[in-house]
N, C-alpha and C positions, 0 to 999 in steps of 0.2 A: 905428346900423348903416347906415341909409339913406344918410347922408352919405358914409360910407366907400365903399359900393358906387358911389355917384354919382361919387366922385372917380376910381375905377378905370375907370369907363365913359368918362368924359370924357378921361382920360389913359391912352390905350392903352399907352404906353411903360411905365407902372407895372406893368400886368398882365404885359407881356412880360418885364420885368426879374424880377418875382417868379417867373414860370414858368421862366426860364433859371436863376435861382438855385436853385430846387428841383431842376432837372435836374442841375446841377453838384454840389450837395451830395449828391444821391441817388446819382450815379455814384461819388462818393468813398466813400459809405457802402457801396455794393455791392462796391466793390473791397476794403473792409476786412472784409467778411463771409466767414467760413470756410465750408467745405462739410463736412457730416457726413451720415451716413445717417439717423440719428434725432436729435431735439433733445438738446442737452447737459443732463443732469439731474444735479444734485448727489446724491451717494450718501448714503443713509440706512441703510446696512447696516454692522454691525460684526461681524467674524469673530474667533473664538477657536479656534486650532488647537492640539491637544495630541498629542504623540507619546509613547507608552508601549510601548516595544519588548517583544515577547513576551507581550502581554496579550490576553485574550479580550474580546469586546464587553461581556460582563457585568462584567468587572473594570474596564473603561474607564468604563462607566456608573456603577458604584458608587463607584469611587475618584476620579473626576474630574468627570464631567458633573453628577451629582446635587449635588455640593458647590458647584459654580459656579452652577448654577441656583438653589439655595437662597439664595446670597448676593446674587443679582441681583434677588430678589423685593423689591418695594417701591421700586425705583429709579424716579424720575420721568422721563418722556419715553420709556419703552420701550413699544412696541406689543405685541410678543410675542417669545418666545425659543424657538427650535427647535434640535434637535441630532441628530446622527447619530453613534452609537458603533459603531466597527468594530474589527476585529482590529488591534491596535497603535496605534490613533489615534482621535481624536474631532474633530468639527467642530461648533462651537456658533455659531449665527447670531442676532444681536440686531438686530431691526428697530426703528428709531427713529421715533417719532411725528412727523408733519408739524408744523412750527412750532418744533421743538426743534433746538438746535445740536448737530450730530453730534459735533463735536470735544469739546464739554463732556460729552456722554453717554459718549464713549469714555474720557475720564479717570475718570468715575464708575465705569465698568465695570472699569477697571484697579484702581481703589482697592478695589472690592468683591472682586475676585479676590485681591488682596494679603492680604485678611483670612482667606483659607483657609490653615490651618496644617498640614494633614494630607494633602497630596498624596502619592502613592506615591513612594518613594525613587528608583526607576529612571525616573521620568517626566522627559522633557526639558523645558527652560524653555518656558513657554507663549508662543505668538505671538498678540498681540492687536493688531488693526489695523482701520482703516476701509477698506472695499473701495473701490477706485477705479473709477469708471465709465469704461470704455474702449470706443471704437467699433471695430468690425472694419473693417480696411482691405483686407488682402490676405494670402493665404498660398500657399506653394509647397512642393513636395516635391523633395528632392535624392535621386536614386537612381542606381544604376549597378552594374556588375559589380566591386565592390570590397567589402572587409570593412566591417562596421558601424562599427568604430572609425574607419576612414578617412572614412566618411560623416559621422560625428560631428565629426571634426576640420575637414572642409571646411565643415560647417554652422556650426561655431563661428566660422570665419573670415568666413563670410557674415553671421553675426549681428553681429560686430564692425564689418564694413564698412557694414552698413545703419545701425547705431546711430550711426556717425560722420557720416551724412548730416545735413544741416541740417533741423531740425524733425522728426526721426524719432527717437523715444526708446524705444518699447515694442516689443521684439523678443524672442520666446521660441521655444524649440525643443521638439519632441516627437518621440517615436518610438524612444527608447532608455532602458534602465534606468540607474540610477546605477552608477558604477564602484566597485569595492571590491578590497581585497587579502584573500584568504582563506588562512589558515594552518590546515591540517587535520592532525590527529593520528590515529594508529591506537591502539586500546585497548591493544594489546600493547606499543607503544612508551611509552605513558604509564606503564604498570605497570613496565616494565623500567627506566625511568629515574626512577621514583618522583616523577612530576611531575603536577600537576593543571592543568586549563584555567585556573583563576584565577591560579595561579602563573605560567603561561606568559604570560598577558595582562599581568600585572604586570611581569614581567621585560622584555617588549617595550616597555612604556610607559616603564620606567625607563632603558632602554638607548637607544632611538631618540629622541633629543632634541637640541635646540639650546638652550643656556641660558648665561647669564652668571653668573660667580661673584664679581663685585665688581671692584675696581680696585687697582692698585699705583701709588702716587704717589712717583716718584723725584724727585731734585733738579731734573731737567731735563724730565721728561715724565710723562704719566699713561698707564699700561698697563691694558688691559681683559683680565680673565681670562674665558675663554670655552671652553665645550665644544661642539663641533659634530660630532655623530655621527648627524644625522638623515638618513634615507634615504626616498626617495619611490616606489621601485618594488619589485616582488616580488623581482627578481633581487638587488637590493642588500640587502634585508632578510635574505636567507638566511644571511648570515655572522654574524648576531647571536648572541652567546653566551647560550644559553638556560639553562645550568646548569653549575656547577663541582663536580667530584667531590671527595671527601675527599682523594684523592691529588694534587689540584692540576690534574688534567686537565679540559679544558673540552669541553662538548657544544654544538655550533653548531646553529642551527635547521634547516638543511638535512639534518642527520644523522637527525633523528627526525620531521620534518614536511615536508609538501609546501606550498610557497608559490607562489601564482600570482595574477596580475592577472586579474580576471574581471568580468563583469557581475553585478550584484546579482540575488538570486532574485526578480525582478519580471518579469512577462511583458510589459512595455511594449514593444510592437513595432508598427511601421507599415509597410504595404506599399501601393505605388501601382501599379496595373495589374499586380499579381502580384510586383513587385520590392521588396525591402527598401528603406526610405526613411526619411529624417529630414525632418520637416515644420518649416518656418520660418513662424511666425505673426507678422504685423506688425499692430499696433493703433495707433489714434490717440487721444491724450489730448484733454481739453477745449480745450487751447490749440493743437492741431494741426489742419491742414486735411486732410481725408481724401483729396480728389482730388490734392492736392499730394504727400501721402505715397505714394499708389499710383503716381503718375507717376514719382517718384524711384526707387521700388523696381523698376519695370519697366525703367527706363533702366539700373539697376545689373545686372539680370538679363542684359542684353545683354553687359555687360562680364564677368559671371560665366561665361557660356558660353565665352568666349575664355580666361579665366583657368583654368578647370577643365574641360578637354575630356573628361576621363575619366568625368565624371558628367553627369547631365541634370537640369535644373531645370524642373519642370512646375507651372504655375500651377493651383492647385486651385479657389480661389474669389477673385474680384476684386470687392470691394464697389463699386468705382467704376463698374463696368459697369452695374449696376442703377440707380445714382444718375444716371449720365449719360443712360441710356435714359429715365428719368422726367423729367429736365430737358428732354431733347429732345422728349419727348411733350408736356409741358405748354407748351413754347415753340411747337411746331408747331401744337397745337390752339389756343393763345392767339392766334397770328398769324392762323390760319385764321378763328377766331371774330371777331377784330378786323376782318378784311377783309369777312366776311359782314355784321357789324353796320354797317360803314361803307357798304356797298352798299345795304343795306336803308334805312338812314337817308337816304342820298342819293336813293333812289327815292321815298320818301314825304315827305321834307322838302326838302332842298337839299344838294348834295354839300359845300358849304362848311360849312353847319350841321352836317352829319354828321361832318365832320372834327374840328371843335372839340369836339363831344360825345364822340367816340371818344378824343380826346386826354386826356380825364380819366383813362383807365386808366394810361398811362405816368407822368403827373404824380403821381397818387396813389401809385403804386408807388415812384416816386423819393423822395417824401417819407418813405414808410414805410421805405425802405432806410436812410436816414440815422439815424432813431431806433432801428431794429432793430439796426443795427451798434453803436450806443452802449450798448445793454443786453445785448449778447452773443448775439443771435439768429443762428442759422446758416442757411445754405441747405441744407435737408434735405427729405425727402419730405413732412413734415408742414407746414412753412412754405410749400412750394410748393402743397400742398393748400389752405391758407388763401387763397392768391392766386387759385386757380381759383374757390373759393367766392365770393369778394367781387366778381368781375368783373361778374356780373349786377346786383348792387346798385349798383355804380359807374355802369354804363351807364344804369340806371333813373333815378338822380338827375339825370344830365345830360339825359336825354330830357325829363323833367318840366320842368326849368328852360328848356331851349332851345325846347321846343314852346310853352310858355306865352308866352315872349318873342315867338315867331313869331306866335302867336294875337293878341297885343296889336298887333303890327305890321299884321296882316291887318285888324284892326278900325279901322285908320286912325291909330294913334299914330305919331309920328316915331320913328326908329330908337333914339335915345338914351333917349327917354321910354319906349318899349316895353321896352327892356332893363331899365330901372330898375323900372318898374311890374310887368313880368312876373316879374322876380326876386323883388321884395318880396312879391308876392302869394302865391307858393308857398314862399318861403324858410322861414317858420315850420313849415310842414308837412314840408318836406325836412329841416330841422334836427331836428324831433321824430322823424322816421322814422330818421334816422341815430343819434340818441341812443338810441332804443329798441333798435336793432340792436346798438349798442355795449353796452348793458345786457345784452342776451340773451347775447352772446358773453363778457361778463365772468363769466358763471357758471363758465367753465372755470378761473378763478383760485381757485375755492373747492371744486373737486371733488377728492376724495381718490383715492388709488391711482395706479398707473402711468399710467392713461389721463389723469388730470388733469395729471400731470407732462408727458406727451407733447403733449397738445393745447393746453396753455397757450400754446405758441409760435404755434399756428394762430390763437388768439384775439388775440394781440398783433398779428400781421400784419393781420388783418381790421380791428381797431380803428384802428391807425395809418393804414391805407389809407382808411378811412372819414373820419377826421379831415381828411386832406389832400384828399379828394374834396369835402368841405364847403367848404374854403378855395378850391379850384379852382372849384367851382360858384357860389360867392357873389361872388368877386372877378375871376377870370380869364375864365371862360366868358362872362359878360355883356359884358365889354369886347370880347372877340373877336367876338361875334355883332353887337354894336352897330356895329362898324367893318367888318363883313363885307359883301360884296356880296350875301350871301343876303338882306339887308334892303335891297332896292333897288327903287324903283318902275319902273326900266327893265328889271328882270329879267323875261324872258319864259320861262315853263316850256316845256320841250321836249315832244315828243309822248308820251314815256314817262311823264313826270310828270303831264301832263294826263290820261292814261289812268288812272294810279294814283289821282289825285285823284277822278276820276269813280267809280272802283271803290270808293274809301273812302266817298264820299258815298252811293253805292248801298247799301253794307253798312250804313251808319249809318241811312239813312232807310227802306230797304225791308226790311231784315232785323232789325237791332237795335231800330229804332223801334217796330214793332208789339209785339215782346217786352217792351220797356220799358213801353209803355203798359199791357200786360196785367199786368205785375208790379206796377205802381203801383195799378192798379184791384183786382187780386186778390192783395193782398200776403200774406195768410195762406196761401192755397194755394201761392204761390211759396215761402214759407218751408218748407212741408210737403214740397214736391218736393225741395228741397235736403236736408232732413233724411232723406228717403227714400234719396237717393243715398248719404248718409253711413252710414245703417244697412245698406245693401246691401254697401258696401265693408267695414264693420265685421263684418258677418256672414260675408263671405268670408274675412276675416282670422281670426275666431274659429273658423270651420269648417275652417281649414287650407288653403283654396284659395290664399290668399296666405300664403306661408311667412314665418317670422321667425327671426332669430338675432341674438345680440349681437355676436359676433365673426365676420365673414364669412370664408369660405374663400377665400384669395387664392392663385391658381396660383403654384407655385414652380418654380425651375429646378434644384432638387436635393432629395433626400430621404435619410433615414437608415434603415438596417436594423439593428435591435438584436437581439443573440443572448445568451441566458443559459443556460448548461449547469448541471447539478447541481453544487453547491458542492464543490470539491475536484477537479473534472475537470482533468486535466493539460493543459498548454498545447498540446501537439502534437495532442491530440484535438480541442480547440476550433479550432485552426488548420485541421485537416482538414475539419471541418464548414463553416467559413467559406470554404474553397477551393471546396467543392462549390456553395455559394450563389453565389460569385463566378462560377464557370463557368456556372451557370444564367443569371445576369444577362448574361454575354457572349453566350450563345446567344439570349436574347431580343433583345439588341441587333442581332445578325446577322439575325434573322427580320424585325425592324422595318425594318432597313436595306434588305433586299431587297424588302420589300412596299411601303414608302412612299417610299423614296428611291432606287430603281433601283440599289441596291448601292453608292451613291457617298458617302453621308453617314451618320456614326454618330450616332444619336439620343442615345446615352450617351457623354459625352465622356471621363470618367475615373472610376475607382473607387478610393477610399482605404479601405484595410482596416486596422483597429486592433485589436490584442489587448490587453486590459487594461481596467481597472486590476488585475483579478485574472485568474488563469489560465483561469477559466470564463466570462469576459465578453468580448464582442467587438462591434464594430459596423462597418458599411460606410457610407461617405458617397458617394453616387452623384450625380455632377454631370451634368446634362442639357444638350443643345444648347439654345440660346436659343429661347424660345417661339415667336417669329415664324417662325423657320426650321422648327421642329418641327411647327407647324401642329396638326393633329388628334391627333397622338400626345401625349396628355397624360400627366402624371406618374401619374395614377390608372390609366390603361390599362397603362402599363409595370409598375406595382406589381402589378396583377391578373395579368398574364402571368407575372411572376416568382413569385408565390404558386403559380400553377398548375404552373409548371415545377419548382419546388423540391419541392413535395409534402410529405408528412410527414417529419419529421426525427427520427432516433433520439436518445435521451438529452437532448433539448433541452427545457428547462423553459419558456422564452418565446422567441418569434420574432415580432417586431413591426416595423411600418413607421411612420415619423413624419416630420414636416416641420419640427420644431424651432420651434414657435410660441413667441414670447417670453412668452406668458401661460400656457403649459402645455397639457396635453391638454384636449380639449373636455369630457370628464367626468373629474373628479378628486375623489375622496371619501376623507376621512380618518375612520377609526374609532379612538377613543381609549378607553383603560381601563387599570386597574392589574392586572387579572387576565389574565395572558397566555393561559391556556387558553380563557377565555370570549371574549377578543378574537379568537383564531384561529378559533373556531367561528362567530363573528359574520361574520368576513370570508368564510368559506366560504359562509354563507347568502346574503350580498349578491351574491357572484360568481355563485352558482347562479341567482339571479333575473336578474342582468344578462345572463347568457349566453342567456337565453330571449328577449331583445330582439333581433330580427333586424337592426335598424338600428345595432347596436353591433358593433365588432370589436376585436381585440387587447386583450382585458380581462386585465389583469395586476395583481399587487400586489407590494409590496416586502417581504413577509414570507417571504423565501426561507429554506428550510431550510439550515443551515450545514454546515460540514465535520464529518466524523466526529471525535469527540473521544475520546481515551483518558484516562479518569479514573484517577488513582492513589489507592488506599486502603491506608494503612500496615498492615502486619502487626504482631502483638505483638513480634516480634523487633526490628523497627525501634525501637520505643519502649524496649525493653530495652537497646538499644545507645545510647540517648540521642538518637536522631534525632527531629527534628520534620519535619512535612510541608514546611516552608519550606526546611529543610536539603537535603532530597532533591530537591525540585522545582528548587531553585537549581542543583544540580549537573547535573540533567537538562537544564535550560535552557541551561547553558553548552555541553553537548555537542551538543545538537540544534538549538537556535536560534543559539547562539554567544555567546561573551563578547567584548564590544567592547574591544579592546586600546587603540586610539588612533584619532584622526582627524587626517588630514594634508591640507593644501591643495595640490592639484596643478593648477596653472593656475587655471581658473575653477571646477574641481570640488572639492568636499569629499569625500575618499575615506576610507572607514572601513576599519580593519584588524580582521578578525574571526578569532577562534580557535574551532575547533569540530571535530567529527568530519568526515571526508570523506563525500561523498554516498553512496558505496558502503557506508558503515558506519551510515547512518541512513535506509535505504530499506525497512526491514521492521520489523514489530512485534517480531520476535525480536531485532533489534539493540537495541531498547529494553530488553528483558528481560535481555540479556546485559551491559548496561552495568554497569561497576563503580562502586560508590559508596564514597568514601573516608571512613573514620572519622577522628576526631581523633588517633588513634594511628598513622595511616598504613595501617591495614588496608583492603583493598578487598573488597567483598562484592557479588555480582551483585544487580541491582535486583529480579529475580524472587523473591529470598529476603526482600526487605524490603517489597514492595508487591504488591497484587493489581491487575489491570487490568480496567476496565469500559469498553466502547465504546458511545457514543450520539451522536446528532446534536446539534450546537449551532445557533447562529443566525449569520447573516452580519452583519446590522446591527441595531441597536436605535435606532429613530427615536422622538423625543419632541417633543411640542408643549406648551409651558407646563407642563412637569413630568410629563405623562402619556405613557405609551407610545402610539405611533401606528403604525397600518398603513394605507398608502394604496392605494386601488384606483383604477386609471385605465383609461380606454377611449377609443376613437376612433370617429368616425362611419363607417358602412359606405360612404357615398358623399357627394359634395358636396351632394346634394339634400336630405339629412336635416337636420331642424331639431333641434339639440341642446337647445333650450329645451323641446320636448315631452318629450324623454327625461329631462331633469333634473326636470321637473315630476312625471313618473311615479315617479322615484326618491324625491323628497321626499314625495309624497302616498300612495304605495302600498307601495313596497319598505321604506323605512326605518322607518315606524311599526311594522310587524310585527316587524322584526329587533330594534328597540330594546325592544319589549315582551318578546321572548323572551330578551334578554340585557340585563337592567336595569343592569348595571355598565358598559355601553358607551354612549358618546355619539358623535355624528357631526357633522362639519363639512365644508363644501365648500371645496376648494382650487382652484388654477389659475384657469381662465377664470371660473368661477362666483364665486370669492372676489373677483377683481378687479371683476367685474360688480356684486357686492353692495356693495363699498366705494364704487363709483361711484354706484350708485343710492341708497344711504343718504345720501350727501352731497347728491345732487341733490334728494332729498325735503326736505331742510332749506333748500337754496339756492333752488330754483325758485319756491316761493311768494313769497319776498322779491323775486326778479327780476321775476316777473309783476306784483307790486304796484308796483314802481318803474316798470315800463313803463306800467302803467295810469295812474299819477299824472302821468307825462310827457304822455300823451295828454289826460288831464283838464285839465291846465294849458294845453295847446295850444288846446283848444276852450272851456275854462271850462265844460265840460258833462260830467256823468257819463254821461248817456244816450248821447251821441255816442261817448264813449270805449268804452262797452259795445258799441256797434255794431261798432267796429273789432275789439274782442276777440272778439266772437261769430263773426267771419269765419274766425278762425284754424283751428278744427277742420275746416272744410270743405276746407281745403287738402289734407287727408289723402285726399280722394276721388281726386284725380289721382295722388298718391303711390302709393296702393294699386293703382290700375289700371295705372300704369306698370310697377311691379314685377311684376305678374301677366303683362303682355304680354311682358316680357323674361325671364320665368322666374327672377327673382332674389328672394331673401328680403329682407325689410326688416331692415336691420342698423344698426349704430352709424353707419356712413358715410351711410346713408340719412337718419338723424335729423339729422346735421350739415347735409345738404342742406335739410332742413325748416327749420332755423334761418335759412338764407339765404333760403328761400322766405318765411318770416315777415317778413323785412326788406323784401322787395319788396311783399308783400301790405299791410303796414302803410303803406309809402310811398304806394302807389296809393290806399289807403283814406283816408289823411290828406289827400291832395291833392283827392280827390273831395269829401270833406265840407267842406274849406276853400272849394272853389269853390261848393258849395251855400250855405254861410254868407254868402259875398259877395253872392250873389243875394238872399238874405233881407234883408241889410242894404240892398240897393238897392231894396227894396220889391216884388220879384217875388212873386206869389202862391205859396203853398207847393207845390201840385201842379205848377205850371208850373216852379218852381225845381228841383224834383226831376227833371223830364223834361229841362229844358234842361241841367242839370248832367250827366246821364247822356250826352246827345248830345255835349256839349262835351268830356267826358273820354273818350269812346269812342276817339277817334283816338290820344291819347298812351298810354292804357292798353294798347290793342291793339298799338301800335308797340313799347312796352316789352316786351310778352310775345313778340311775333314776333322781335324782335332777340335777346332772351335765349335763347329756344328755339333759334333758328337758330345762335347762337353756341355752344351746348352740343351741337348735333347731331353735329358731328364727333367729339366725345368719346364720345357714346352709341354711335355706330356704329363706334368704334375696336375693332379686333380684337387689338391689341397686348396681350400679357400684362401689360405695365406699366400699362395703362389700367384693368385690372379693378377695382382698389380705388377708382377715381374714378367709375366708371360709376354705382353706386347713388346717389351724391350728385347727379350730373347728371340722373338719372332723376327724383329727387325734385323738383328745381327745374323741369325742363322740363315734365314731365307735371303737376306741381302748378300751373304757370302755364297750361298748355293747358286744363285744366278750371277752374282757379281764376279765370281772366280772365272767363269767362262768368258764373260764380257771383258774382264781385265786382260786375260791371256790372249784374246783375239783382237780387242780394240786398241791396245797399246801398240802392237806391231803395225796395225793399219794407220794409226795416227802418226807414228814415226815415219811411215812412208809418205803420208799426205803432207805433213809439215816439211819434210825434206824437199818434196816437189815444189811446194809454195816458196820455200827459201831459195831454191835453185832458180826458179822463174824470176823472183825478185832480183836476185843477184845478177842474172843474165841481162835483165832489163836495165839494171843500174850500171853494170860494167861493160855490157856489150859483148862479153866473152862467155863461151860455154864453160860451165864449171862442173866438176865431178860431184857425185852424191856425197862422198865422204868429206869433201872440203867445206861443206856448209854446216857440218855438225860441230857443236861447241868443243867436243873432245878431240877433234882432228889435230894431230901434232903440227905445231908451227902456224896454226890458223890465227890470222889477225882478228882480234875481238871486235865485234860490232855490238858490244854489250849495251852501249848507250842507245843505239837505234832500237834494239830489241826491248830495252826497258821502257822507252816511250810508247812503243807499240803495245807492250804488255799492260801499261797503265791504262791505255785506251780500252784494251780488252777487259781489264778488270772493272773499269767503269761500266761497260756494257753488261758484264756479268753481275755487277752489283745492282744495276737497274732491273735485271731479270729477277734477282732475289727479292728486291723490293716489291716487284709486281706480284710475286708469289705470296709475300706477306700480306699484300693489300687485298688480293682477290681470292686467295685460296681459303676454303672454309676450315682447313686445318689450322692455318696461321692467323686468320682474321675473324 
């Protein structure tokens, strides 16, 4: 390696060519990278959709879901199976285990379903497919003073136009029900013409058709026999002959029935700012660029406004806005940090030296872009996050190498020799530091759950950047410095540099020097003081002064309002309640507009109102003004004012607010059991306890009481006439639900033709009682004579997890300051044990955020000991010393002192993003520690006495370590002080690194010398006890010339120490509210 570095130093052109080549291929790679909001993750979800018209949730569960679940048992590669049985339909979700091929599991699932032979006769063919992971790009609403049918037609045209754009394929519409043709009969017309619903449906099906009847082959040509009597509209169907009398007369459909085109009995409606609308949703696939998709759609919308002046297209959400804001944020802060680092390096070293050190950042990123593009990494918020994390480490490595070269030059070596010796001296330590950081980030490749999938891209970005930083630091940087005028005898430092040099010398000799001498002399008290700081921060954490949460609350620029009425509530009543809520939101908007924006700007940009999927469910999607412009008017403030303005709502079962977290609600608890009554009582008990917790709000469950059900019980007369329950309910179903006569394709829509009673003849229980049931002989008997009626409540949905019925309870935190970890701990340790004792047939499991956290932590408990052991062995091999590797490892926990203090100062909880910053902090810590101990070993090799070597090393490493910390902290300062909403998810990471270094720098400069003294004393004592002879301080050090290696002994001791250290880490995972 020395010869390679020497070649690049002596041939500057080789380093420049390599640098230019990296930049060129990096730009090529960057140009090939697509933009998405989140990383592209292959789907591991299989969906099974079942449609069973006219069925209840119980029928769906018994006839479809249970049979499928039973056949899926025992299939390899399935993590779990969940299902929802609803009226008329079911949805079964199969989660595939990581490491298994989803396509293979999909085929296994289809084969298992094919083995079910007893599905209900009226069930439609099952739809089994692998869910496609799509990214949200943009959506807009089309509204105007035109009928819904016109809105739909215009939206269909927009859908076709957008789908015709290059690289845009996923476009869907929402806001309208299906179209259908309804043929309604009156009971008296049925009896007068002696016709049944079944007969009418059959006659329509047999008459309205287009079919071929074969061919006639003449001597000269072939003729096709064809009947074409298929109609596609209600008006055309009216002339169908529905019956022929005995006298040859015909009865046409219009004579005894009403035929009309209509919307299906589904309340799917969308309103934007109070006006009916159709929403066009555009998504991007894994192969499509999100920014490119949104740009093309926005260009199309300009054309749309000209093409359809009678309607208005309102953009509801534009995913590219947030992504671009975050890209701009990271770019701005990156450039600002780069300039700050450059200025500081120029002030303390030399501006030319500073430039070449700072150049490591773009070179490393350019190399990373090439390989990232080759393996499908996209530019997204997570990969950008990884670039921010790694900047501090990249600068740190460059400073270490550049400063050491500069030090060798100051000591009198020629420029080329200084570049070579300075690089070679610290390169093993830099290599080990980078390798340990790579190992640390590689843990994300083995973490389960969505977090592992998402942050895997961040790890790849960091790792490739570090690899190229090593190439740049070993080959390019030394060559540039060696040929730079920074290493020139003629160079005369200016007044500023002379002043800063004097200041640095003063700090080293007059401030750090006495502290260093004290730490070397009183090493055990020094260690005790550091432990005291760690215990104080730990106590503040355990006592709740420093908050913690796994998923931080990120400010959003939209929120949802969910409303659920009593099951069966008619659509117009639900709409009336939603209108009152919408009016309250508009009033709040006006108040805030007048109070905070001088009546000029609306803090609420638009309101999207949706009724559905049932008549008693609705939601509002409220889009807010961008956070920077909105300022102190937070989403939480707006929600609080809306709650106060709305007040109590009559007939409303649930009224909640949410932000649509991808991981679910902060609190999500599932209770499972086979005894429905016991499960219901357990849910009530848990909810009663949760409602006593003041830090929780919007506590709801999905065990909603269903529609009122009219149950039929046959009278003896029915049996005497030969009826079965199936006979009677079949005829009732045809009249009230409808008999499906036919399905026709009308454009892009599949339209069903239904035969049933008119709405006026099925609007009261008396209509059911008066319905005539036909016997096999043609006699018609009122239903009241054949059956008794009993009314009771049913259920809306039946949820199941792994074959057991499930009721889910969810809640939100009352404000952003609340730690959900504390609440979850109370639920686990206080509430659930009592409930489960009272209801022994019920079991509990956490879902949502807690489940994702558990999956992540469980995998980390397995992975982290291996990762730590690998890092330890790298350090051991670097020093060929277990004791010195233990010194490096022992520094890591003390980094949490600054992390805790920083989060306390800024009032932020320690979160997942904070821990990611800690990983970056560990990389810098290990780097500085490795270089420090390497320099110490070099002095021991040179014959410097032990105590003198410790003190000289501390003073020699003071400048580069302090410079590394100052530049990294200064580079992150703009991000920490950033008020932008887009910066909020990055600030915890920046605080961890900056404050960790702020406190950790002093700890590292003081604690390493103390630990070197302590370990030296321990080793001397052990050697004297083992050999019986007094040994010198220097002779027990691994770098001592001619020292016989006790590597095996130290290795065994080190493994024992690592085991104890791993036990400590496991304990932290188990008991700390951050990790568990």
